[in-house]
C-alpha positions in Angstrom: -0.3 0.2 0.1 1.4 3.3 -1.1 0.9 5.8 1.8 0.8 9.7 2.0 3.5 11.4 3.7 1.0 12.2 6.3 0.1 8.8 6.9 3.5 7.5 6.8 4.0 10.7 10.0 0.7 9.8 12.0 1.8 6.0 11.5 5.0 6.8 13.3 3.7 8.4 15.8 1.8 5.2 16.9 4.2 2.9 15.7 6.7 4.4 18.5 4.6 3.7 21.5 5.8 0.6 20.9 9.3 1.4 21.5 11.5 2.1 24.4 11.3 6.6 25.3 14.9 5.5 24.9 14.5 3.6 21.3 12.7 6.9 20.4 15.2 9.5 21.5 18.0 7.3 19.9 15.8 7.0 16.4 15.4 10.7 16.3 19.3 12.0 17.1 20.4 9.7 14.9 18.5 10.3 11.8 19.8 14.0 11.9 23.1 12.0 11.6 21.9 9.8 8.9 23.2 11.2 4.7 22.8 9.8 1.1 25.6 12.4 0.4 28.0 9.6 0.8 27.4 6.0 -0.3 29.7 2.7 0.2 29.6 -0.4 -2.8 31.3 -3.1 -1.6 32.7 -5.1 -5.5 33.0 -9.3 -4.4 33.5 -9.0 -0.9 33.3 -12.3 0.7 34.7 -12.2 4.1 32.4 -11.7 6.8 34.2 -10.7 9.1 35.3 -7.6 7.4 32.2 -7.2 5.2 30.3 -7.1 9.0 33.1 -4.3 10.0 32.1 -2.2 6.8 28.8 -2.2 7.3 29.4 -1.4 11.4 31.4 2.0 10.3 28.8 2.7 7.7 26.0 2.9 10.8 28.7 4.6 12.7 29.2 7.4 10.9 26.1 7.9 9.3 26.3 6.4 5.8 22.6 4.8 5.0 23.1 3.3 2.1 25.2 0.6 1.2 25.4 -0.9 -2.1 26.6 -4.7 -2.6 27.8 -6.1 -5.7 28.2 -10.4 -6.3 29.8 -11.2 -9.2 31.2 -14.4 -8.0 31.3 -13.7 -4.2 28.1 -13.4 -2.0 27.7 -11.1 0.9 27.8 -12.8 3.9 27.2 -10.9 7.5 28.9 -11.8 11.1 26.8 -10.8 13.2 29.0 -10.7 15.8 31.0 -8.0 14.4 28.3 -6.0 12.9 26.9 -5.5 15.9 23.2 -5.6 14.4 24.5 -2.4 11.8 22.9 -4.0 8.8 19.4 -3.9 10.6 20.0 0.4 10.1 21.3 0.8 6.8 19.9 0.3 3.7 21.3 -3.2 1.5 21.2 -3.2 -2.1 22.2 -6.0 -3.5 23.1 -6.5 -7.1 23.4 -10.1 -8.4 21.3 -10.5 -10.9 24.0 -11.3 -13.9 27.5 -12.6 -13.9 28.8 -8.9 -14.2 26.8 -6.6 -12.2 29.3 -3.9 -12.1 28.4 -1.8 -15.5 24.8 -2.4 -13.7 25.6 -0.7 -10.4 27.5 2.1 -12.1 24.9 3.0 -14.1 22.4 2.8 -11.2 24.8 5.1 -9.0 24.7 8.3 -12.2 21.1 7.9 -12.4 21.5 8.8 -8.9 23.6 11.1 -9.6 26.6 9.9 -8.0 30.3 10.4 -8.8 31.9 6.9 -9.5 34.7 7.5 -6.4 38.0 4.0 -7.5 39.3 3.3 -4.2 42.8 2.4 -6.0 46.9 3.4 -5.8 47.2 5.2 -9.3 48.7 7.8 -10.5 45.3 10.4 -10.5 44.0 9.4 -6.5 43.8 12.4 -4.5 43.6 11.3 -0.5 39.6 11.7 1.6 40.8 14.5 2.8 41.3 16.1 -1.0 38.9 14.3 -2.6 35.7 17.0 -3.7 32.2 16.6 -2.2 29.7 19.1 -4.0 28.7 16.1 -5.9 27.4 13.5 -4.4 30.2 10.3 -4.3 30.0 6.8 -4.3 33.7 5.4 -2.7 33.8 1.4 -4.6 36.0 -0.9 -2.2 37.1 -4.1 -3.8 38.7 -7.2 -2.3 41.9 -7.3 -0.2 43.4 -10.3 -2.2 42.9 -8.8 -6.1 41.1 -5.3 -5.4 38.8 -4.0 -7.9 38.0 -5.2 -10.9 40.1 -3.4 -13.9 35.8 -2.1 -15.5 35.6 -1.1 -12.1 39.1 1.1 -12.3 38.8 2.0 -15.7 35.1 3.1 -15.1 35.6 5.2 -12.1 35.1 9.2 -12.6 38.2 9.5 -9.5 40.8 7.4 -7.9 40.7 8.0 -4.2 43.9 6.7 -1.9 44.4 6.9 2.0 48.3 7.9 2.9 50.5 5.1 3.8 54.3 6.0 5.2 54.9 2.0 6.1 56.0 -1.1 4.8 53.1 -2.7 4.4 51.0 -2.5 1.0 47.8 -1.3 1.8 45.4 -1.5 4.9 42.6 -4.1 5.1 39.4 -3.1 3.3 37.3 -2.7 7.2 40.2 -0.4 8.3 40.1 1.6 4.6 36.1 2.5 4.9 36.8 3.3 8.5 39.2 5.9 7.8 38.1 7.3 4.4 34.4 7.7 6.0 35.3 9.2 9.5 37.1 11.6 6.8 35.0 12.3 4.7 31.3 12.6 6.7 33.9 15.1 9.9 34.5 17.5 6.4 30.9 17.2 5.7 29.9 17.9 9.0 31.8 21.2 8.7 30.7 22.4 5.7 28.2 24.1 3.6 27.4 21.2 1.5 23.1 19.9 1.8 23.9 16.4 2.8 20.8 15.7 5.2 18.6 13.5 4.9 15.0 15.0 2.8 12.4 15.1 5.4 10.3 12.5 2.8 13.8 10.1 3.5 13.9 10.0 7.0 10.3 9.1 7.3 10.9 6.3 5.4 14.4 5.5 7.0 12.2 5.6 10.2 9.6 3.9 9.8 11.7 1.2 8.3 13.8 1.2 12.0 10.5 0.8 13.7 9.6 -2.2 11.6 12.6 -3.7 11.9 12.9 -3.4 16.1 9.2 -4.2 16.6 8.5 -8.0 17.2 5.7 -9.0 14.4 5.6 -5.4 12.8 3.7 -6.4 10.3 0.8 -7.2 12.4 1.1 -4.2 14.5 1.4 -1.6 11.1 -1.8 -3.1 9.5 -3.9 -3.7 13.2 -2.7 0.4 12.8 -3.2 1.4 9.4 -6.5 0.1 9.2 -7.5 2.7 12.3 -5.4 5.6 10.3 -6.5 5.4 7.0 -10.7 4.4 8.8 -10.2 7.8 10.7 -9.8 9.3 7.1 
């Protein structure tokens, strides 16, 4: 059922009666720092520990959307590492063909994102330097082989975290955490309109309530019947 904005607001008001005051306050605080100005793309990540740690970093830095490309690896989450982060995020998987990276890139560009491949490159910039005026999608690959040639060759820009040690690279979970912390802190200090729209806040809050309340489908149906009847 397609609900109007006002119907969703009323539904949220009713559903929040079934969560604790602390959880309600937490929802209101967290939603103000959620953003879709930056999103994460994970290509062929299969290590459960690292995959889960990336989700946790996304949640803690306010990144709402995660795009997962499953070309030949299935993305699995270790809940002990993720600590439930996956239920607070909007996760989109691309796995309809043998090579889903082109479709993912096309979808992101339709949404207005600049594709940023996180890989060593002659033209790489650091998280401190990358332009943030336009929405950016940070693309991470596997630790063993990195991003696929297509993902690199068809990116709009390249980003690398500066390193001064002997080891060749950070692992993906550390790279994501460092990148997201630096970039979101820059966004918060900027005048860029990085926050969610009112419609987005409502939709995400409603999804959080659905993920939190036991048997939320039954409750939502009952509440909607009452709300629509009063209209």
